[in-house]
C-alpha positions, 0 to 999 in steps of 0.5 A, spaced: 889 193 823 896 194 827 903 192 827 907 190 833 914 189 834 915 182 837 921 177 839 922 172 834 921 166 840 914 169 841 912 168 834 908 162 832 906 158 826 900 162 822 902 169 824 902 174 819 909 179 819 911 184 815 918 184 813 921 189 808 914 192 807 911 185 805 906 181 808 908 174 810 904 168 813 909 164 817 908 156 816 914 154 820 921 155 823 928 152 823 934 153 828 940 153 825 945 150 830 951 152 827 950 160 827 944 160 833 940 163 828 933 162 826 930 161 819 923 163 818 919 159 813 913 163 810 909 164 804 907 171 801 901 174 799 901 170 792 903 163 795 911 163 794 915 161 799 920 165 802 925 164 808 927 170 813 933 169 817 933 172 824 940 172 828 937 170 834 931 169 838 931 176 841 931 179 834 924 183 833 919 182 827 913 187 825 907 182 827 901 184 824 895 184 828 887 184 825 884 187 831 886 192 836 888 190 843 
């Protein structure tokens, strides 16, 4: 199990990311036309909905990988 830094634009629904030391499952994305940012809609390990905001599609997040590649 590893983590890799990935740009937000390359993340997909169903990916698991690590943010502030916690793991989240991405459920959807919303573009913020006012700021150019992206809302990453996800759920934590207990099933609670969380929103992580990225300032641009080029921001990097830690992607959790089950298998080394």
